[in-house]
C-alpha positions in Angstrom: 0.0 0.0 0.0 1.2 3.5 -0.9 1.6 5.9 2.0 -0.8 8.8 1.8 -2.4 11.1 4.3 -5.2 8.5 4.4 -2.9 5.9 5.8 -0.3 8.0 7.8 -1.6 11.5 8.4 1.3 12.3 10.9 4.0 11.3 8.4 2.3 13.3 5.7 1.9 16.4 7.9 5.6 16.2 8.8 6.5 16.0 5.0 4.5 19.3 4.6 7.3 21.0 6.5 10.1 22.2 4.2 12.8 20.7 6.4 11.2 17.3 6.2 10.0 17.5 2.5 11.4 14.7 0.4 11.5 17.0 -2.7 13.2 19.9 -0.9 15.7 17.3 0.3 16.3 15.7 -3.2 15.1 12.2 -2.3 14.1 9.6 -4.9 13.9 11.9 -7.9 15.2 11.1 -11.4 15.7 14.6 -13.0 15.2 14.9 -16.7 15.7 18.6 -17.0 16.0 21.7 -14.9 13.6 24.4 -15.9 13.5 28.0 -14.7 11.1 27.3 -11.8 10.9 23.6 -11.6 12.5 20.2 -12.4 11.1 17.8 -14.9 11.5 14.4 -13.4 10.1 10.9 -13.5 9.9 7.7 -11.6 10.7 4.1 -12.9 7.3 3.0 -11.6 5.2 5.1 -13.9 2.1 3.5 -15.5 2.3 5.3 -18.9 5.3 5.6 -21.2 6.8 9.0 -21.0 5.0 10.1 -17.8 6.8 13.1 -16.4 6.4 15.4 -13.2 6.9 19.0 -13.2 8.1 19.8 -9.6 8.2 23.3 -8.2 11.6 24.5 -7.0 9.8 26.3 -4.2 8.0 24.6 -1.4 4.3 24.7 -1.5 1.5 22.1 -1.2 -1.4 23.8 -2.9 -1.7 26.2 -5.8 -2.9 28.8 -3.5 0.3 28.6 -1.4 2.1 30.2 -4.2 2.5 33.9 -5.0 0.8 35.0 -8.3 4.4 35.2 -9.8 5.3 31.7 -8.6 2.0 30.3 -9.9 2.4 31.9 -13.3 6.1 30.8 -13.6 5.3 27.2 -12.6 2.5 27.0 -15.1 4.8 28.4 -17.8 7.2 25.6 -17.0 4.4 23.0 -17.1 3.3 24.3 -20.6 6.9 24.2 -21.9 7.5 20.7 -20.6 4.1 19.4 -22.0 4.9 20.8 -25.4 8.4 19.1 -25.4 6.9 15.9 -24.1 4.3 15.7 -26.8 6.9 16.3 -29.4 9.4 13.7 -28.2 6.8 11.0 -27.5 4.5 11.5 -30.5 1.5 11.5 -28.0 -1.9 12.6 -29.3 -2.7 14.4 -26.0 -1.0 15.3 -22.7 -3.1 14.9 -19.6 -2.4 17.0 -16.5 -2.9 16.0 -12.9 -2.2 17.5 -9.5 -2.7 15.5 -6.4 -0.4 15.7 -3.4 -2.0 12.9 -1.4 1.3 10.9 -1.1 3.9 13.7 -1.7 2.9 17.1 -0.2 5.1 19.3 -2.5 3.5 20.9 -5.5 4.1 18.9 -8.7 2.1 18.3 -11.8 1.9 15.0 -13.4 2.1 15.0 -17.3 0.7 11.8 -18.9 1.2 11.4 -22.6 -1.7 9.7 -24.2 -1.5 7.5 -27.3 -3.8 5.9 -29.8 -2.9 2.5 -28.3 -3.3 3.4 -24.6 -4.1 0.3 -22.5 -6.9 2.3 -20.8 -8.3 4.7 -23.4 -11.5 5.5 -21.4 -9.7 6.3 -18.1 -8.0 9.6 -17.1 
């Protein structure tokens, strides 16, 4: 079972603190590129070929934790990464997801979607 705030609220709350955040402390990330306000990274356990995360360089959990400038800048990085990801993967569509249930540091999941997706009717 994956740890989330549902299964271990105290651990999740601790990770919301910058000094205990796995992202701010550079744990378990495979960086693909450094962008102006984020890192593009991935995990070997991704379910879709080419799945990428755009992870904010500044600590925040929710979009509303960011200043207007930070929010604008992170979304510019997301758009730039999505455009490049679509080009290099040949995907038909890029899906965007923001969760934070298991990792409380703002990051956006980018999922390239293909004609031969194993789950074409799923997000």
